[in-house]
Rosetta silent file (secondary structure, phi, psi, omega in degrees, C-alpha in Angstrom):
SEQUENCE: MSAPCFVRTVARSFAGGSGLFRPAVCCSCKDTVTRFRKMSSRRQTDHLERTASVHRQMELFSARVSDIMNESDTVKKLRLEVSHPDFSVRAGQWVDFFIPGVDTVGGFSICSSPGLLQREGVIELAVKYTCHPPAHWIHTKCSVDSQVAVRVGGNFYFDPQPSDPVVDLLLIAGGVGINPLYSILLHAADLLRQTHGHRYTPGRTHLCYSAKNTKELLFKNTIIDICHERPDKFSCDFHVTQQSSDIEQELQPYTINGRISEKELQRYVDPEHTLCYLCGPPPMIEKVSSDLKRVGLSEDKILFEKWW
SCORE:     score description
SCORE:     0.000 S_00000001
   1 L     0.000  141.070  179.126  -90.444    3.809 -227.484 S_00000001
   2 L  -131.504  135.372 -177.953  -91.904    4.540 -230.880 S_00000001
   3 L   -76.629  144.848   -3.376  -95.454    5.643 -231.676 S_00000001
   4 L   -73.080  147.483 -175.605  -97.861    3.990 -231.866 S_00000001
   5 L  -147.083  164.255  177.595  -96.883    2.461 -228.508 S_00000001
   6 L  -133.035  126.989 -176.091  -98.199    0.973 -225.356 S_00000001
   7 L  -111.313  125.619  168.303  -96.283    1.435 -222.135 S_00000001
   8 L  -119.615  128.103 -179.619  -96.447   -0.789 -219.093 S_00000001
   9 E  -117.124  151.926  175.231  -94.167    0.082 -216.229 S_00000001
  10 L  -119.387  114.786 -176.907  -93.385   -1.782 -213.065 S_00000001
  11 L   -96.752  103.980 -179.398  -92.599    0.478 -210.146 S_00000001
  12 L  -130.734  153.732  177.625  -90.588   -1.636 -207.679 S_00000001
  13 L   -91.851  162.732 -177.237  -88.101   -0.877 -205.015 S_00000001
  14 L  -140.992  135.046  175.870  -84.592   -2.334 -204.903 S_00000001
  15 L    60.013   47.672  173.528  -82.196   -2.937 -202.116 S_00000001
  16 L    69.103   45.976  177.300  -84.630   -1.955 -199.328 S_00000001
  17 L    90.699   21.383 -178.463  -86.056    1.188 -200.764 S_00000001
  18 L   -56.771  149.708  178.720  -83.101    2.340 -202.818 S_00000001
  19 L   -83.617    6.372  179.968  -83.527    5.586 -204.784 S_00000001
  20 L   -59.702  -36.826 -176.521  -82.297    3.970 -208.030 S_00000001
  21 L  -138.990  100.635 -176.450  -85.866    3.559 -209.188 S_00000001
  22 L  -137.067  154.109  178.287  -88.448    5.775 -207.472 S_00000001
  23 L   -58.434  140.519 -178.456  -91.626    7.531 -208.404 S_00000001
  24 L   -75.297  156.916  176.176  -90.880   10.945 -209.842 S_00000001
  25 L   -89.056  127.949  177.909  -91.878   14.176 -208.031 S_00000001
  26 L   -59.571  133.292  178.601  -94.449   16.130 -209.913 S_00000001
  27 L  -134.412  157.989  178.931  -93.052   19.360 -211.251 S_00000001
  28 L  -142.857  163.106  175.845  -94.374   22.234 -213.245 S_00000001
  29 L  -105.921  156.352 -177.818  -93.101   25.346 -215.051 S_00000001
  30 L   -76.375  -35.269 -178.376  -94.229   28.884 -214.504 S_00000001
  31 L   -93.160  109.996 -178.279  -94.651   29.723 -218.165 S_00000001
  32 L   -81.840  136.863  175.817  -97.524   27.818 -219.722 S_00000001
  33 L   -82.978   87.049 -164.589  -97.286   26.962 -223.358 S_00000001
  34 H   -64.345  -32.364 -174.289 -100.689   28.282 -224.179 S_00000001
  35 H   -74.683  -14.709  178.342 -100.895   27.377 -227.856 S_00000001
  36 H  -100.477  -13.649 -177.199 -100.341   23.695 -226.980 S_00000001
  37 H   -65.744  -35.265  178.149 -102.664   23.624 -223.950 S_00000001
  38 H   -61.472  -40.509 -177.117 -105.726   23.539 -226.206 S_00000001
  39 H   -65.250  -37.877 -178.468 -104.332   20.501 -227.940 S_00000001
  40 H   -70.748  -18.983 -177.996 -103.840   18.655 -224.591 S_00000001
  41 H   -87.911   -9.581 -179.643 -107.448   19.295 -223.590 S_00000001
  42 L   -77.903  174.127 -176.079 -108.847   17.512 -226.628 S_00000001
  43 L   -56.554  127.908  179.806 -109.830   13.888 -226.590 S_00000001
  44 L   -70.856  141.938  178.898 -106.787   11.799 -225.721 S_00000001
  45 L  -136.570  157.289  175.179 -105.713    9.336 -228.400 S_00000001
  46 L    46.611 -112.345 -174.993 -103.064    6.558 -228.805 S_00000001
  47 H   -52.718  -45.558 -177.799 -100.095    7.364 -226.589 S_00000001
  48 H   -62.243  -45.241 -179.824 -101.995    9.609 -224.206 S_00000001
  49 H   -64.179  -41.038 -175.136 -104.745    7.045 -223.629 S_00000001
  50 H   -75.397  -17.632  178.506 -102.267    4.181 -223.206 S_00000001
  51 L  -118.251   22.328 -177.167 -100.130    5.988 -220.714 S_00000001
  52 L   -56.442  -33.025 -176.533 -102.940    7.777 -218.851 S_00000001
  53 L   -90.534   -1.952 -175.758 -102.038    6.170 -215.505 S_00000001
  54 L   -90.165  142.180 -178.544  -98.288    6.799 -215.872 S_00000001
  55 L   -68.841  142.051  176.292  -96.686    9.749 -214.149 S_00000001
  56 E  -149.454  160.951  176.830  -95.816   12.771 -216.248 S_00000001
  57 L   -60.892  157.637 -173.714  -95.018   16.445 -215.691 S_00000001
  58 L   -82.361  -30.234 -173.882  -97.867   18.852 -215.197 S_00000001
  59 L  -119.873  159.932  174.831  -96.892   21.440 -217.847 S_00000001
  60 L   -92.588  150.636  178.538  -95.583   21.557 -221.395 S_00000001
  61 E  -121.880  130.643  177.091  -92.235   23.010 -222.377 S_00000001
  62 E   -73.741  148.200 -176.953  -91.643   24.567 -225.745 S_00000001
  63 E  -142.105  146.335  176.794  -88.699   23.101 -227.788 S_00000001
  64 E  -113.492  135.573  175.147  -86.928   23.945 -230.987 S_00000001
  65 E   -74.170  112.279 -172.084  -85.583   21.355 -233.385 S_00000001
  66 E  -102.214  -15.103  176.082  -81.889   22.229 -233.574 S_00000001
  67 E  -167.592  151.391  179.174  -80.695   19.286 -235.679 S_00000001
  68 E  -132.162  126.775 -177.837  -81.963   16.202 -237.561 S_00000001
  69 E  -128.588  152.202  170.756  -79.728   13.181 -238.289 S_00000001
  70 E   -91.223  111.694  178.951  -80.281    9.818 -239.952 S_00000001
  71 L   -81.519  -30.317  172.328  -79.551    7.235 -237.380 S_00000001
  72 L  -155.063 -173.550  177.292  -80.410    4.412 -239.767 S_00000001
  73 L   -62.281  -26.588 -174.445  -82.395    3.906 -242.976 S_00000001
  74 L  -119.116   -0.048 -174.279  -85.604    4.028 -240.991 S_00000001
  75 E  -127.041  126.057  173.131  -84.760    6.036 -237.893 S_00000001
  76 E  -105.932  137.133  176.587  -84.241    9.827 -237.569 S_00000001
  77 E  -106.944  125.656  179.936  -82.623   11.352 -234.485 S_00000001
  78 E  -100.266  139.647  172.135  -83.979   14.794 -233.420 S_00000001
  79 E  -108.812  113.174 -175.785  -81.986   17.143 -231.327 S_00000001
  80 E  -111.009  124.169  174.466  -84.389   19.388 -229.340 S_00000001
  81 E   -87.847  121.673  178.680  -83.392   22.566 -227.556 S_00000001
  82 L  -122.542  110.642 -169.776  -85.329   23.184 -224.394 S_00000001
  83 L   -91.953  -14.826 -174.009  -84.257   26.401 -222.659 S_00000001
  84 L   -66.343  131.179 -175.778  -86.597   26.550 -219.669 S_00000001
  85 L   -66.398  -17.720 -178.751  -84.633   26.154 -216.403 S_00000001
  86 L   -85.772  -10.300 -176.654  -87.450   23.978 -214.862 S_00000001
  87 L   -73.038  126.892  177.516  -87.186   21.309 -217.562 S_00000001
  88 L  -148.111  159.233 -177.199  -85.518   18.138 -216.353 S_00000001
  89 L  -139.391  160.750  173.476  -85.289   14.481 -217.331 S_00000001
  90 L  -118.374  148.162 -178.628  -84.220   11.150 -215.861 S_00000001
  91 E   -64.850  121.077 -179.052  -82.338    8.489 -217.823 S_00000001
  92 L   111.086  -12.581 -178.894  -84.950    6.219 -219.390 S_00000001
  93 L   -76.069  176.913 -179.587  -87.935    8.522 -219.488 S_00000001
  94 E  -133.182  169.936  178.403  -90.045    9.493 -222.499 S_00000001
  95 E  -123.499  143.953  158.591  -91.824   12.646 -223.692 S_00000001
  96 E   -72.480  130.474 -172.138  -95.284   13.484 -224.831 S_00000001
  97 E  -115.356  108.935 -178.956  -94.585   15.095 -228.182 S_00000001
  98 E   -98.779  129.690 -177.648  -96.892   17.925 -229.304 S_00000001
  99 E  -118.742  128.574  174.248  -96.824   19.170 -232.936 S_00000001
 100 L   -58.702  131.305  179.059  -98.637   22.334 -234.099 S_00000001
 101 L    82.028   -3.592  176.626 -101.405   21.351 -236.511 S_00000001
 102 E  -115.605  112.454 -176.232 -101.212   17.644 -235.658 S_00000001
 103 E   -62.067  -41.049 -177.229 -103.989   16.468 -233.315 S_00000001
 104 E   -70.368  133.363  176.736 -102.272   13.166 -232.382 S_00000001
 105 E   -93.887  127.842  178.458  -99.759   13.392 -229.565 S_00000001
 106 E   -81.004  159.001  173.432  -96.594   11.290 -229.956 S_00000001
 107 E  -131.358  110.720 -172.592  -94.774    9.279 -227.331 S_00000001
 108 E  -130.981  132.259  175.832  -90.990    8.942 -227.861 S_00000001
 109 E   -73.235  144.959  177.896  -88.369    7.767 -225.465 S_00000001
 110 E   -79.430  131.502 -176.058  -85.427   10.142 -224.781 S_00000001
 111 L  -108.387    2.314  177.460  -82.208    8.522 -226.058 S_00000001
 112 L  -100.547  171.448 -179.710  -79.712   11.139 -224.592 S_00000001
 113 L   -91.227  155.318  173.057  -78.387   11.328 -221.095 S_00000001
 114 H   -54.670  -29.333  178.437  -79.558   13.878 -218.480 S_00000001
 115 H   -60.151  -34.814 -179.819  -76.049   15.181 -218.612 S_00000001
 116 H   -68.721  -34.934  175.025  -76.472   16.396 -222.196 S_00000001
 117 H   -64.215  -43.624  179.148  -79.456   18.485 -221.067 S_00000001
 118 H   -63.675  -38.479 -176.307  -77.362   19.916 -218.160 S_00000001
 119 H   -82.386  -39.846 -170.481  -74.397   20.685 -220.423 S_00000001
 120 H  -123.343   -8.191 -179.977  -76.079   21.846 -223.598 S_00000001
 121 L    70.807   31.213 -178.424  -79.740   22.357 -222.873 S_00000001
 122 E  -134.264  156.602  169.646  -80.887   19.708 -225.387 S_00000001
 123 E  -126.912  164.919 -176.758  -82.422   16.272 -225.445 S_00000001
 124 E  -129.058  139.166  175.454  -82.389   13.721 -228.282 S_00000001
 125 E  -124.619  141.228  176.796  -85.102   11.428 -229.675 S_00000001
 126 E  -116.804  114.422 -169.991  -84.645    8.595 -232.151 S_00000001
 127 E  -117.498  125.476  179.586  -87.876    8.002 -234.063 S_00000001
 128 E   -83.537  143.098 -179.202  -88.585    5.109 -236.424 S_00000001
 129 L   -68.996  131.685  169.742  -90.641    5.848 -239.576 S_00000001
 130 L  -145.325  176.267  174.859  -94.322    4.758 -239.361 S_00000001
 131 L   -86.811   -2.074  176.991  -97.569    6.173 -240.760 S_00000001
 132 L   -58.725  130.113 -170.487  -98.528    7.267 -237.290 S_00000001
 133 H   -46.102  -47.999 -177.419  -99.037   11.031 -237.562 S_00000001
 134 H   -67.118  -40.973  177.451  -96.268   12.252 -235.161 S_00000001
 135 H   -67.598  -38.914 -179.979  -93.624    9.877 -236.539 S_00000001
 136 H   -62.260  -41.580  175.064  -94.733   10.546 -240.100 S_00000001
 137 H   -57.179  -46.505 -178.896  -94.398   14.316 -239.433 S_00000001
 138 H   -63.740  -32.968 -177.117  -90.917   13.956 -238.082 S_00000001
 139 H   -85.810  -20.482 -173.381  -89.761   11.963 -241.139 S_00000001
 140 H  -120.780  -23.079 -176.362  -91.527   14.024 -243.819 S_00000001
 141 L  -124.308  -22.521 -175.455  -92.113   17.602 -242.560 S_00000001
 142 L   -67.184  138.366  178.451  -89.942   18.331 -239.591 S_00000001
 143 L  -141.634  165.406  174.362  -86.966   20.703 -240.198 S_00000001
 144 L   -52.314  135.005 -178.681  -84.364   22.607 -238.253 S_00000001
 145 L    79.754    3.879  169.659  -86.100   25.445 -236.237 S_00000001
 146 L   -60.552  138.921 -178.369  -89.439   23.625 -236.196 S_00000001
 147 E  -101.354  131.315  178.686  -91.243   24.478 -232.929 S_00000001
 148 E  -136.143 -177.959  173.161  -92.840   21.674 -230.875 S_00000001
 149 E  -136.206  148.771 -176.709  -93.718   21.113 -227.179 S_00000001
 150 E  -138.087  154.925  177.672  -92.754   18.229 -224.901 S_00000001
 151 E  -141.186  122.179 -175.232  -93.783   16.938 -221.524 S_00000001
 152 E   -77.683  140.895  176.691  -91.616   14.356 -219.693 S_00000001
 153 E  -150.281  174.490  173.294  -93.145   11.255 -218.267 S_00000001
 154 L   111.805  142.268  178.431  -92.464    7.623 -217.222 S_00000001
 155 L  -103.309    2.875 -176.591  -91.617    5.630 -214.156 S_00000001
 156 L   -99.629   96.693 -179.516  -88.997    3.514 -215.940 S_00000001
 157 L  -158.365  165.574  178.569  -85.692    5.250 -215.210 S_00000001
 158 E  -117.784  111.067 -175.925  -82.213    5.053 -213.564 S_00000001
 159 L  -140.335   69.053 -177.488  -81.656    7.973 -211.183 S_00000001
 160 L   -71.683  145.251  178.444  -79.147    6.830 -208.533 S_00000001
 161 L  -102.715  158.551 -174.378  -78.373    9.033 -205.537 S_00000001
 162 L   -58.086  -29.373 -176.791  -74.833    9.227 -203.938 S_00000001
 163 L   -85.960   -5.877 -175.865  -76.067    7.204 -200.895 S_00000001
 164 L   -73.194  149.543  176.247  -77.594    4.394 -202.902 S_00000001
 165 L   -63.282  150.072 -179.453  -75.927    0.941 -202.948 S_00000001
 166 L   -77.967  134.717  176.250  -73.774    0.138 -205.929 S_00000001
 167 L  -132.159  154.970  173.506  -75.400   -2.253 -208.419 S_00000001
 168 E   -91.580  133.556 -177.102  -74.370   -3.882 -211.676 S_00000001
 169 E   -94.335  132.218  166.688  -76.677   -2.945 -214.549 S_00000001
 170 E  -114.764  111.613 -176.476  -77.942   -5.432 -217.119 S_00000001
 171 E  -106.894  123.551 -173.980  -79.622   -3.636 -219.980 S_00000001
 172 E  -122.381  119.229 -174.049  -81.646   -5.775 -222.437 S_00000001
 173 E  -127.057  138.397  171.406  -83.042   -4.112 -225.589 S_00000001
 174 E  -120.545  125.044  175.217  -85.081   -5.287 -228.570 S_00000001
 175 H    64.231 -138.009  178.787  -85.382   -3.073 -231.673 S_00000001
 176 H   -72.364   -0.881  171.113  -86.135    0.551 -230.886 S_00000001
 177 H   -65.282   -3.454  173.864  -86.463   -0.470 -227.292 S_00000001
 178 H   -68.441  -23.501 -170.263  -82.797    0.545 -227.147 S_00000001
 179 H   -54.444  -56.207 -179.130  -83.711    4.188 -226.780 S_00000001
 180 H   -67.446  -29.703 -178.317  -84.347    4.387 -223.009 S_00000001
 181 H   -77.159  -29.386  172.019  -81.577    1.901 -222.284 S_00000001
 182 H   -66.153  -34.387  177.659  -79.056    3.852 -224.348 S_00000001
 183 H   -65.912  -40.178  178.184  -80.008    6.862 -222.214 S_00000001
 184 H   -70.294  -33.538  175.002  -79.280    4.840 -219.098 S_00000001
 185 H   -63.504  -47.259  178.954  -75.971    3.606 -220.579 S_00000001
 186 H   -64.566  -34.469  176.571  -74.857    7.151 -221.310 S_00000001
 187 H   -64.320  -42.681  177.540  -75.885    8.226 -217.823 S_00000001
 188 H   -60.030  -40.484 -179.458  -73.784    5.471 -216.247 S_00000001
 189 H   -67.256  -39.808  177.576  -70.862    6.576 -218.404 S_00000001
 190 H   -60.193  -46.014 -177.052  -71.388   10.272 -217.335 S_00000001
 191 H   -60.158  -38.015 -178.528  -71.408    9.250 -213.703 S_00000001
 192 H   -73.775  -23.936 -178.568  -68.110    7.412 -214.048 S_00000001
 193 H   -81.272  -21.959  179.945  -66.504   10.429 -215.750 S_00000001
 194 L   -65.945  134.865 -174.979  -67.368   12.746 -212.892 S_00000001
 195 L  -121.715    3.655 -178.155  -64.299   13.388 -210.771 S_00000001
 196 L  -132.816  154.240  174.628  -65.593   15.898 -208.198 S_00000001
 197 L    74.217  173.759  179.126  -68.028   16.021 -205.294 S_00000001
 198 L   -75.924  117.125 -172.975  -70.007   13.292 -203.541 S_00000001
 199 L  -136.932  159.097  169.953  -71.256   11.077 -206.381 S_00000001
 200 L   -85.910  133.739 -178.765  -72.665    7.724 -207.174 S_00000001
 201 L  -113.253  111.216  179.939  -70.257    5.325 -208.829 S_00000001
 202 L   -64.115  159.659  171.077  -71.986    2.574 -210.897 S_00000001
 203 L   -81.540 -137.685 -179.527  -70.762   -1.004 -210.907 S_00000001
 204 L   -90.305  150.500 -179.235  -70.442   -2.891 -214.143 S_00000001
 205 E  -127.161  125.266  174.165  -72.925   -2.330 -217.006 S_00000001
 206 E  -121.403  134.501  179.993  -73.592   -4.952 -219.717 S_00000001
 207 E  -108.144  123.366  169.295  -75.855   -4.314 -222.754 S_00000001
 208 E  -105.763  116.188 -169.293  -77.651   -7.121 -224.602 S_00000001
 209 E  -129.001  116.924 -175.662  -79.110   -5.559 -227.745 S_00000001
 210 E  -111.005  136.070  175.777  -81.170   -7.495 -230.315 S_00000001
 211 E  -148.121  171.103 -177.805  -82.208   -6.254 -233.786 S_00000001
 212 L   -64.316  -42.840  179.928  -83.058   -7.736 -237.179 S_00000001
 213 L  -153.780  176.278 -174.297  -79.666   -6.937 -238.656 S_00000001
 214 H   -65.707  -29.692  179.718  -76.614   -4.744 -238.066 S_00000001
 215 H   -68.236  -21.483  176.647  -77.992   -1.873 -240.071 S_00000001
 216 H   -89.814    2.206  178.585  -80.858   -1.677 -237.506 S_00000001
 217 L   -84.203  102.068 -178.551  -78.497   -1.493 -234.539 S_00000001
 218 L   -75.300  149.230  171.291  -78.824    2.107 -233.448 S_00000001
 219 L    60.166   18.525 -170.933  -75.982    3.944 -231.692 S_00000001
 220 H   -63.612  -35.584 -178.158  -73.692    0.981 -232.173 S_00000001
 221 H   -66.274  -44.700  179.567  -70.513    3.023 -232.765 S_00000001
 222 H   -66.325  -39.230  179.379  -70.982    5.055 -229.568 S_00000001
 223 H   -62.679  -42.455  175.610  -71.823    1.952 -227.545 S_00000001
 224 H   -63.667  -41.028  178.663  -68.535    0.333 -228.735 S_00000001
 225 H   -61.862  -41.368  177.521  -66.588    3.497 -227.962 S_00000001
 226 H   -61.175  -43.700  178.348  -67.956    3.469 -224.382 S_00000001
 227 H   -62.752  -36.420  176.424  -66.949   -0.161 -224.014 S_00000001
 228 H   -72.118  -31.226 -178.074  -63.437    0.693 -225.261 S_00000001
 229 H   -69.596  -40.067 -179.834  -63.182    3.682 -222.953 S_00000001
 230 L  -134.117   75.950 -178.147  -63.924    1.705 -219.834 S_00000001
 231 L   -66.690  -23.244  175.783  -63.612   -1.997 -220.582 S_00000001
 232 L   -73.981  -13.248 -177.595  -63.514   -2.665 -216.784 S_00000001
 233 L  -120.354  -24.847 -173.895  -67.010   -1.195 -216.497 S_00000001
 234 E  -128.359  139.889  173.090  -68.815   -1.616 -219.802 S_00000001
 235 E  -148.002  160.603 -176.731  -69.518   -4.507 -222.179 S_00000001
 236 E  -152.095  152.440  172.510  -71.992   -5.280 -224.872 S_00000001
 237 E  -132.748  124.844  174.092  -73.379   -8.054 -227.087 S_00000001
 238 E   -99.942  127.459  177.653  -75.293   -7.314 -230.338 S_00000001
 239 E  -109.061  132.951  176.705  -77.722   -9.970 -231.468 S_00000001
 240 E  -121.339  132.161 -174.458  -78.994  -10.136 -235.041 S_00000001
 241 L  -105.398  -12.986 -177.609  -81.956  -12.376 -235.986 S_00000001
 242 L  -140.672   42.760  179.052  -82.367  -11.824 -239.691 S_00000001
 243 L   -74.753  119.518 -178.403  -78.865  -10.992 -241.023 S_00000001
 244 L  -103.697  -12.985 -175.751  -78.619  -11.681 -244.761 S_00000001
 245 L  -119.282  170.893  177.418  -75.222  -10.139 -245.443 S_00000001
 246 L   -64.852  141.912  178.798  -71.764  -10.488 -243.891 S_00000001
 247 L   -74.528  130.982 -179.132  -71.322   -8.812 -240.524 S_00000001
 248 L   -54.007  142.703 -170.149  -69.029   -5.797 -240.705 S_00000001
 249 H   -55.812  -44.460 -175.006  -65.539   -6.549 -239.514 S_00000001
 250 H   -66.143  -20.003 -177.052  -65.585   -3.925 -236.759 S_00000001
 251 H   -99.825  -10.344 -173.879  -68.813   -5.374 -235.310 S_00000001
 252 H   -59.369  -36.669  179.899  -67.847   -9.056 -235.514 S_00000001
 253 H   -64.286  -18.228 -171.816  -66.283   -9.181 -231.955 S_00000001
 254 H  -113.797   -2.316 -167.909  -69.556   -7.984 -230.478 S_00000001
 255 E  -108.056  136.418  178.071  -72.180   -9.671 -232.703 S_00000001
 256 E  -126.603  136.732  177.860  -73.963  -12.935 -232.216 S_00000001
 257 E   -80.721  126.106  176.572  -76.373  -14.570 -234.685 S_00000001
 258 L   112.624  168.612 -172.866  -79.603  -15.472 -232.926 S_00000001
 259 L   -76.989  169.009 -179.130  -81.778  -14.270 -230.081 S_00000001
 260 L   -70.561  125.798 -176.926  -80.638  -13.496 -226.521 S_00000001
 261 L  -102.550  159.958  175.796  -80.370  -16.882 -224.706 S_00000001
 262 H   -59.870  -42.005 -178.511  -80.859  -17.921 -221.097 S_00000001
 263 H   -57.325  -45.336 -178.176  -77.270  -19.230 -221.105 S_00000001
 264 H   -68.249  -39.248  179.479  -75.904  -15.839 -222.070 S_00000001
 265 H   -61.475  -41.709  178.132  -78.052  -14.008 -219.476 S_00000001
 266 H   -51.244  -36.415 -176.404  -76.695  -16.328 -216.747 S_00000001
 267 H   -64.466  -25.099 -171.789  -73.164  -15.023 -217.371 S_00000001
 268 L  -116.067   14.021  178.618  -74.246  -11.459 -216.402 S_00000001
 269 L  -109.077  116.594  167.278  -76.656  -12.132 -213.510 S_00000001
 270 L  -110.727  107.341 -172.240  -75.483  -11.883 -209.942 S_00000001
 271 L   -56.497  -20.503 -178.183  -78.713  -12.366 -207.911 S_00000001
 272 L   -92.154  -22.560 -170.127  -77.368  -10.073 -205.090 S_00000001
 273 L  -131.118   -0.049 -177.389  -76.043   -7.130 -207.164 S_00000001
 274 E   -96.518  136.212  173.267  -77.646   -7.104 -210.594 S_00000001
 275 E  -122.404  123.943 -174.123  -80.474   -4.750 -211.526 S_00000001
 276 E  -107.413  131.530  169.090  -81.985   -5.386 -214.930 S_00000001
 277 E  -108.368  133.541 -168.578  -83.705   -2.859 -217.209 S_00000001
 278 E  -138.233  125.721  178.701  -85.625   -4.446 -220.118 S_00000001
 279 E  -146.573  129.563 -177.230  -87.341   -2.771 -223.032 S_00000001
 280 E   172.424 -167.196  176.215  -88.668   -4.270 -226.271 S_00000001
 281 L   -63.286  143.362 -178.591  -91.644   -6.051 -227.878 S_00000001
 282 H   -49.510  -43.458  179.976  -93.968   -7.749 -225.378 S_00000001
 283 H   -61.763  -35.207  177.534  -93.190  -11.377 -226.486 S_00000001
 284 H   -67.173  -42.184 -176.988  -89.443  -10.622 -225.919 S_00000001
 285 H   -61.131  -47.886 -176.267  -90.154   -9.081 -222.451 S_00000001
 286 H   -60.298  -46.724 -177.690  -92.104  -12.232 -221.444 S_00000001
 287 H   -65.523  -48.163 -178.528  -89.412  -14.646 -222.637 S_00000001
 288 H   -65.435  -39.919  179.275  -86.469  -12.708 -221.196 S_00000001
 289 H   -60.603  -42.520  176.277  -88.191  -12.080 -217.885 S_00000001
 290 H   -63.831  -42.044  179.257  -88.809  -15.802 -217.494 S_00000001
 291 H   -63.788  -40.921  178.315  -85.206  -16.649 -218.394 S_00000001
 292 H   -62.365  -39.986  176.106  -83.920  -14.109 -215.848 S_00000001
 293 H   -67.131  -35.081  176.886  -86.015  -15.633 -213.080 S_00000001
 294 H   -67.181  -27.256  177.933  -84.746  -19.063 -213.998 S_00000001
 295 L   -92.871    6.455  170.239  -81.161  -17.966 -213.624 S_00000001
 296 L   107.937    1.219  179.920  -81.846  -16.581 -210.199 S_00000001
 297 L   -83.371  124.833 -175.714  -82.798  -12.902 -210.653 S_00000001
 298 L   -74.545  156.796 -176.626  -85.756  -12.002 -208.414 S_00000001
 299 H   -58.621  -33.307 -175.835  -88.773  -10.275 -209.916 S_00000001
 300 H   -72.890  -10.377  176.844  -88.229   -7.089 -207.993 S_00000001
 301 H  -107.676   15.539  175.878  -84.894   -6.586 -209.835 S_00000001
 302 E  -117.046  106.220 -177.224  -86.362   -6.875 -213.297 S_00000001
 303 E  -105.895  134.762 -174.705  -87.722   -3.460 -214.428 S_00000001
 304 E  -145.089  158.086  175.805  -89.335   -3.347 -217.796 S_00000001
 305 E  -135.433  125.305  177.817  -91.138   -1.141 -220.325 S_00000001
 306 E  -100.986  148.629  175.774  -93.271   -2.650 -223.093 S_00000001
 307 L  -148.466  159.145  167.372  -94.173   -1.052 -226.406 S_00000001
 308 L  -163.445    0.000    0.000  -95.721   -1.983 -229.775 S_00000001
């Protein structure tokens, strides 16, 4: 998700009430971030208005910008250190993003896995440049050690429990809609790397990712690395719709010119075992959802998040 944005979520059950996709439990922290509370009490605008009915945490958590990287020519990736022990995330969720001195609250999907928070106490956001105040601040004023506040929200997530049935994941992303799906992909990879305890083992995961050109394909190197690490479990197709230059040699085996087709989707849909997560521009969501239904995937197994 990138601000400005509009989020629509579909909260549906799967496999007879499976915990893979369930309403989050409201949580709060003991230490209130008082200097940001005044901001949250002001008139809601943009992201807050558009997600007013979507679940989010009760309290804000302070965060420090620990690193800033250029993910592409137009996208910066922020690494945020959140030290409070009550702070938690699920793969696919987003944050309300509060900036001191900026009245507008941003809304950005988390692009890192919950495991990264557990291991290092950080989350990552990939934010595309726009003139919208929070995104503009990130691209023009944000620096290492900047202090912000975040609040996790969203009903669009993958949070399997050990007793849940195994499903195959089909992740379909358009543009910066890759952010929550990349988080889910990383979470599936983390689950497969775990070698101890009673754990959930994902089935196969396939990513269909569409962007204007290969330069706009975020996280492509890590996505390919994951597919190489476990080719029995992960695969991906990159789609480019406005490519004007030659496709880089290392990307050629994974890249298709043109939009995601119904024929391609059919190859990765098993009506009994596939669960699809879909995020991108609304027209793409409408088209792909219709295609998925035509190839046999029931509506309750198509979970989506829209933004623009």
